[in-house]
PAKOLMAR-881798 format. One record per residue: residue in one letter; x, y, z of N, C-alpha, C, CB in turn. Coordinates in steps of 0.02 Angstrom, whole numbers, padded with zeros to 5 digits, always signed. Glycine has a CB too. Example, Ala and Ser with C-alpha at 12.3 -4.5 7.8 and 13.67 -1.06 7.14 Angstrom:
2
A+00660-00284+00390+00615-00225+00390+00660-00165+00390+00565-00224+00452 S+00642-00112+00354+00684-00053+00357+00645+00002+00394+00704-00030+00286 
This chain:
177
X+04783-02436-00192+04785-02493-00237+04753-02548-00204+04853-02511-00257 X+04728-02602-00247+04708-02664-00214+04727-02722-00261+04630-02665-00198 X+04737-02785-00230+04767-02829-00257+04705-02876-00249+04836-02847-00228 X+04690-02932-00286+04629-02956-00295+04665-03028-00287+04584-02932-00365 X+04629-03078-00256+04642-03153-00259+04580-03182-00269+04676-03183-00196 X+04573-03225-00327+04511-03239-00368+04512-03322-00333+04520-03227-00470 X+04476-03341-00287+04472-03406-00277+04417-03442-00311+04469-03416-00211 X+04404-03507-00316+04335-03552-00351+04286-03510-00318+04323-03647-00330 X+04229-03538-00331+04157-03495-00330+04156-03503-00237+04069-03545-00386 X+04179-03539-00222+04151-03558-00146+04192-03491-00115+04178-03653-00107 X+04238-03490-00133+04283-03437-00077+04315-03372-00111+04356-03480-00041 X+04317-03309-00097+04354-03249-00111+04377-03225-00060+04323-03204-00140 X+04442-03189-00076+04481-03145-00041+04504-03082-00069+04531-03177-00023 X+04501-03043-00049+04510-02966-00076+04582-02940-00024+04421-02909-00056 X+04643-02917-00062+04686-02900-00009+04707-02824-00031+04752-02956-00001 X+04700-02787+00017+04727-02707+00006+04797-02715-00003+04715-02652+00072 X+04827-02671-00040+04904-02668-00063+04907-02601-00022+04928-02665-00157 X+04957-02602+00032+04975-02533+00070+05036-02529+00050+04970-02526+00150 X+05042-02474+00006+05111-02449-00031+05158-02393-00009+05094-02427-00094 X+05222-02432-00013+05275-02387-00002+05314-02382-00066+05318-02407+00056 X+05332-02296-00082+05361-02291-00145+05440-02305-00143+05345-02221-00173 X+05456-02333-00213+05545-02333-00219+05555-02274-00245+05586-02391-00271 X+05606-02269-00260+05639-02207-00293+05615-02186-00368+05717-02220-00295 X+05588-02253-00397+05576-02245-00463+05500-02242-00467+05609-02300-00506 X+05478-02236-00405+05385-02226-00421+05363-02292-00412+05355-02199-00507 X+05402-02349-00406+05361-02416-00404+05332-02428-00328+05413-02484-00427 X+05283-02476-00316+05245-02484-00264+05275-02554-00224+05170-02486-00290 X+05299-02537-00177+05326-02608-00152+05269-02654-00111+05392-02595-00098 X+05255-02696-00133+05200-02742-00099+05209-02749-00033+05197-02810-00124 X+05147-02733+00017+05148-02746+00106+05093-02766+00096+05156-02685+00171 X+05063-02823+00091+04996-02852+00092+04963-02869+00159+04997-02911+00055 X+04903-02865+00162+04863-02862+00202+04801-02910+00174+04852-02792+00214 X+04776-02954+00200+04725-03005+00177+04668-03004+00215+04749-03074+00178 X+04599-03002+00192+04543-03022+00214+04502-03070+00182+04513-02977+00222 X+04467-03106+00228+04433-03167+00186+04371-03157+00198+04451-03243+00206 X+04308-03190+00153+04249-03191+00167+04224-03272+00151+04215-03133+00128 X+04180-03289+00211+04149-03336+00207+04125-03378+00167+04125-03327+00226 X+04125-03429+00153+04099-03486+00110+04022-03492+00106+04125-03553+00136 X+03984-03503+00077+03912-03491+00075+03893-03553+00120+03876-03490-00005 X+03834-03567+00154+03823-03602+00191+03862-03598+00266+03827-03651+00155 X+03886-03538+00266+03915-03550+00357+03989-03567+00366+03875-03623+00399 X+04018-03583+00305+04088-03624+00324+04137-03573+00341+04121-03671+00262 X+04193-03596+00392+04234-03556+00415+04261-03507+00375+04276-03586+00438 X+04291-03459+00393+04309-03410+00350+04394-03429+00335+04291-03332+00385 X+04406-03412+00261+04463-03434+00232+04508-03368+00246+04453-03458+00152 X+04562-03378+00252+04606-03303+00265+04670-03331+00232+04621-03272+00362 X+04691-03290+00185+04762-03302+00146+04808-03247+00177+04756-03291+00056 X+04848-03255+00207+04896-03198+00234+04956-03189+00185+04926-03218+00311 X+04972-03138+00162+05007-03130+00100+05066-03069+00122+04949-03108+00034 X+05120-03079+00090+05180-03049+00116+05216-03035+00040+05225-03102+00175 X+05232-02955+00022+05262-02949-00060+05334-02915-00036+05205-02887-00128 X+05378-02935-00076+05439-02902-00104+05463-02880-00151+05471-02920-00101 X+05489-02831-00172+05523-02815-00238+05596-02817-00238+05504-02750-00261 X+05605-02863-00279+05681-02875-00285+05713-02860-00365+05694-02958-00264 X+05775-02837-00355+05809-02833-00425+05862-02882-00431+05840-02765-00439 X+05856-02900-00506+05891-02962-00518+05946-02938-00575+05837-03025-00544 X+06003-02958-00563+06064-02918-00605+06116-02985-00629+06115-02849-00543 X+06147-02963-00693+06174-03017-00717+06246-02981-00726+06135-03050-00781 X+06321-03009-00700+06375-02980-00710+06413-03024-00750+06403-02961-00654 X+06424-02980-00806+06459-03014-00853+06519-03043-00848+06464-02984-00895 X+06561-02999-00799+06626-03026-00777+06646-03072-00736+06654-02990-00758 X+06579-03088-00706+06583-03157-00639+06588-03225-00666+06508-03164-00587 X+06616-03273-00637+06631-03349-00662+06578-03371-00625+06708-03390-00645 X+06544-03407-00663+06490-03477-00648+06426-03436-00645+06504-03529-00565 X+06390-03431-00587+06315-03415-00594+06334-03334-00586+06255-03455-00528 X+06318-03286-00636+06337-03219-00640+06256-03188-00617+06373-03196-00724 X+06224-03221-00601+06140-03180-00582+06157-03172-00503+06047-03243-00596 X+06125-03099-00489+06112-03080-00426+06075-03042-00403+06148-03067-00405 X+06035-03057-00355+05969-03028-00329+05990-02993-00261+05909-03088-00316 X+05948-02933-00262+05937-02885-00213+05878-02858-00195+05969-02839-00225 X+05881-02839-00141+05816-02797-00125+05819-02720-00155+05806-02793-00039 X+05756-02715-00166+05751-02650-00234+05736-02596-00184+05674-02658-00308 X+05789-02572-00147+05779-02505-00119+05784-02440-00181+05841-02496-00059 X+05818-02447-00211+05790-02403-00278+05802-02441-00348+05833-02324-00285 X+05765-02414-00393+05753-02456-00453+05783-02406-00514+05664-02478-00461 X+05795-02430-00584+05819-02386-00630+05774-02409-00688+05900-02391-00641 X+05780-02369-00754+05749-02401-00803+05810-02457-00817+05725-02350-00866 X+05782-02513-00851+05819-02568-00874+05821-02628-00826+05887-02546-00888 X+05804-02599-00765+05810-02646-00708+05755-02720-00715+05790-02596-00637 X+05784-02780-00714+05751-02835-00709+05720-02850-00640+05793-02883-00729 X+05644-02847-00635+05618-02856-00585+05585-02915-00553+05590-02819-00588 X+05585-02932-00485+05547-02992-00473+05508-02975-00414+05591-03057-00463 X+05436-02983-00432+05389-02971-00375+05376-03045-00353+05318-02928-00396 X+05396-03047-00276+05387-03101-00235+05337-03102-00200+05429-03110-00199 X+05286-03152-00196+05258-03156-00160+05231-03216-00119+05232-03128-00180 X+05253-03204-00040+05243-03260+00007+05157-03258+00028+05297-03249+00079 X+05144-03331+00027+05063-03326+00048+05076-03393+00113+04990-03352-00037 X+05004-03395+00156+04997-03437+00208+04916-03452+00212+05031-03404+00275 X+04896-03510+00204+04821-03517+00208+04814-03514+00300+04791-03603+00164 X+04796-03454+00319+04774-03452+00377+04702-03474+00407+04785-03399+00387 X+04666-03497+00359+04574-03509+00370+04599-03586+00402+04502-03512+00274 X+04547-03625+00395+04536-03685+00420+04519-03744+00382+04496-03676+00459 X+04504-03706+00331+04478-03737+00266+04534-03750+00213+04422-03689+00234 X+04527-03820+00172+04575-03814+00123+04550-03784+00058+04602-03878+00112 X+04593-03732+00028+04580-03699-00022+04597-03743-00097+04618-03636-00010 X+04568-03750-00127+04562-03794-00199+04621-03753-00243+04470-03789-00243 X+04652-03701-00227+04690-03664-00270+04659-03594-00267+04694-03695-00341 X+04708-03551-00300+04690-03493-00306+04726-03438-00372+04700-03473-00237 X+04687-03400-00404+04723-03342-00450+04733-03269-00403+04666-03323-00526 X+04798-03254-00410+04838-03214-00389+04823-03149-00452+04913-03252-00381 X+04796-03098-00423+04782-03051-00485+04797-02977-00460+04699-03056-00513 X+04833-02963-00484+04872-02874-00459+04876-02839-00532+04980-02877-00417 X+04880-02770-00525+04879-02722-00566+04956-02715-00586+04845-02661-00536 X+04969-02701-00640+05044-02685-00680+05063-02628-00662+05046-02682-00759 X+05116-02614-00617+05139-02548-00620+05168-02513-00682+05183-02545-00576 X+05144-02446-00686+05157-02418-00740+05227-02420-00757+05133-02358-00739 X+05259-02422-00826+05312-02432-00858+05365-02496-00848+05337-02377-00847 X+05303-02554-00820+05330-02618-00804+05317-02647-00860+05306-02654-00746 X+05355-02691-00900+05330-02762-00925+05343-02812-00924+05325-02772-00965 X+05277-02864-00896+05306-02925-00879+05322-02981-00914+05278-02943-00844 X+05369-03011-00892+05404-03066-00920+05372-03140-00936+05455-03073-00875 X+05381-03159-00996+05339-03239-00985+05398-03283-00944+05317-03289-01078 X+05352-03336-00899+05380-03374-00871+05384-03440-00896+05361-03370-00824 X+05438-03490-00856+05446-03550-00886+05400-03588-00901+05479-03581-00860 X+05342-03577-00851+05297-03631-00853+05225-03607-00884+05290-03661-00779 X+05179-03612-00861+05116-03586-00884+05081-03557-00820+05071-03643-00921 X+05105-03517-00776+05073-03501-00724+05065-03428-00737+05106-03522-00663 X+05090-03384-00765+05091-03301-00772+05039-03298-00826+05172-03260-00798 X+04986-03239-00825+04963-03228-00873+04940-03152-00866+04918-03278-00887 X+04931-03118-00925+04929-03044-00930+04860-03012-00942+04973-03022-00985 X+04837-02964-00938+04761-02931-00973+04786-02849-00978+04674-02941-00907 X+04764-02844-01038+04745-02759-01066+04692-02733-01058+04747-02743-01132 X+04640-02775-01026+04577-02739-01023+04556-02758-00953+04522-02759-01083 X+04589-02751-00901+04563-02729-00839+04532-02825-00803+04487-02653-00861 X+04572-02875-00825+04558-02943-00809+04508-02977-00836+04550-02949-00752 X+04464-02946-00891+04422-02980-00935+04445-03036-00966+04403-02941-00980 X+04503-03017-01000+04535-03073-01057+04607-03074-01036+04528-03049-01148 X+04624-03154-01025+04694-03160-01001+04726-03192-01056+04703-03199-00934 X+04787-03187-01071+04846-03210-01118+04921-03221-01094+04851-03159-01171 X+04957-03247-01127+05024-03256-01116+05060-03175-01118+05053-03311-01177 X+05111-03176-01075+05155-03119-01067+05185-03103-01118+05199-03124-01022 X+05194-03144-01178+05250-03131-01240+05193-03120-01287+05310-03201-01265 X+05134-03113-01290+05084-03123-01336+05010-03104-01300+05091-03200-01363 X+05019-03023-01294+04962-03016-01259+04911-03001-01314+04967-02963-01205 X+04848-03004-01282+04769-02997-01322+04733-02960-01310+04726-03040-01320 X+04680-02921-01341+04627-02881-01309+04573-02907-01371+04645-02785-01300 X+04514-02883-01349+04460-02890-01389+04462-02828-01437+04396-02897-01349 X+04438-02854-01504+04422-02810-01547+04341-02808-01539+04451-02828-01616 X+04307-02742-01595+04241-02714-01571+04200-02770-01600+04219-02633-01598 X+04222-02840-01626+04168-02892-01635+04174-02943-01575+04175-02931-01707 X+04224-02927-01525+04242-02979-01477+04292-03035-01484+04190-03007-01464 X+04318-03029-01539+04375-03079-01556+04435-03042-01531+04383-03097-01639 X+04490-03100-01506+04541-03078-01487+04595-03065-01539+04557-03115-01441 X+04633-03010-01519+04685-02983-01564+04741-02957-01531+04660-02933-01606 X+04801-02970-01562+04873-02936-01526+04859-02871-01497+04937-02922-01581 X+04895-02861-01450+04891-02806-01404+04969-02787-01392+04849-02828-01332 X+04961-02720-01375+05032-02689-01370+05052-02714-01286+05030-02589-01385 X+05110-02744-01271+05127-02776-01217+05133-02696-01168+05201-02831-01231 X+05144-02649-01171+05156-02591-01137+05087-02571-01110+05190-02539-01182 X+05027-02594-01128+04963-02571-01114+04941-02622-01070+04919-02559-01175 X+04974-02661-01042+04966-02706-00991+04921-02674-00930+05037-02727-00969 X+04882-02706-00897+04840-02672-00848+04846-02724-00785+04758-02659-00877 X+04845-02789-00785+04846-02841-00723+04884-02907-00747+04764-02862-00696 X+04913-02938-00706+04939-03004-00711+04913-03042-00662+05009-03008-00710 X+04898-03104-00668+04887-03155-00649+04925-03222-00636+04852-03159-00677 X+04931-03244-00574+04973-03303-00578+04919-03370-00546+05051-03287-00527 X+04922-03419-00576+04866-03476-00565+04899-03549-00515+04840-03505-00654 X+04874-03548-00455+04897-03610-00429+04847-03668-00426+04924-03598-00364 X+04849-03705-00465+04818-03747-00483+04832-03813-00441+04827-03747-00547 X+04828-03800-00372+04832-03866-00331+04799-03837-00263+04918-03900-00321 X+04793-03899-00211+04743-03898-00148+04807-03840-00110+04722-03999-00097 X+04773-03801-00060+04827-03759-00008+04793-03777+00057+04835-03664-00020 X+04835-03827+00088+04807-03849+00157+04814-03788+00221+04854-03922+00181 X+04766-03798+00279+04763-03750+00343+04850-03747+00342+04718-03789+00428 X+04857-03682+00356+04939-03673+00389+04980-03692+00318+04963-03740+00468 X+04974-03702+00276+05020-03711+00231+05039-03648+00202+04999-03757+00186 X+05100-03634+00184+05141-03577+00153+05182-03587+00091+05186-03554+00202 X+05192-03543+00052+05233-03553+00002+05266-03479-00033+05191-03596-00047 X+05280-03479-00089+05303-03431-00118+05293-03436-00196+05366-03425-00097 X+05266-03379-00221+05266-03369-00308+05298-03306-00321+05186-03364-00347 X+05305-03309-00382+05333-03253-00397+05332-03226-00495+05409-03267-00361 X+05339-03179-00508+05331-03155-00575+05389-03096-00594+05256-03128-00581 X+05419-03099-00645+05453-03047-00658+05440-02993-00702+05498-03065-00670 X+05474-02925-00709+05463-02882-00748+05517-02854-00782+05433-02844-00721 X+05517-02826-00817+05573-02762-00838+05540-02699-00831+05601-02764-00918 X+05578-02648-00805+05561-02571-00803+05589-02542-00859+05587-02534-00740 X+05555-02519-00899+05547-02479-00951+05588-02403-00934+05467-02475-00964 
C-alpha cells in the first residue's frame, strides 16, 4: 500500500506504507518517507512519518472521563479507531503546509472531525467532501450524495507553515464496521 502526501506545487513527498496486519485484517501504519527536490535545485524536503492505530473505548460505568485509549493489538467490529500520524520536517526548507492522503482500509467508516481538517473521497482522490456527507460525481460531472461505505481515501490538510525540524501529530477517527 502507499500513502501520498500532496504538497503545494513546489514540493511533493511519497510515503511507502510498510504494513503489519492486526487480527481484524487492518493495516498498522509504519511509515517511511522520501522527498522530491523542488524545481530549481532547492534542497530536498523530507517529511518523516510514523503511524499508530489506537482503539478508543467508553466505559459507561466509570466516573468522570469515561474514555480510554489503547494500542490496537486486536480490533473488533464496532471498535472506534484513531489513526495517529506523527510527522517531522527533516528537510532544510520551510513547508508551506501539506495534505496527508491515505487509502481507507476496507470496512472502516471515517468519522467527521470537530474542525475542518478531514475530507474523504469515493473516487480515488479526485473529489473531496466531509466524512458526514460524502459526494461522488454523476455522469454529467455534478457532485451527488455517495455511500459512506464506498470511501477510497481520507485527506488531512495542514494549512500552516512547517519549519525545518518541526514535529507534530495529526489524527483522524474511524469506526470498524
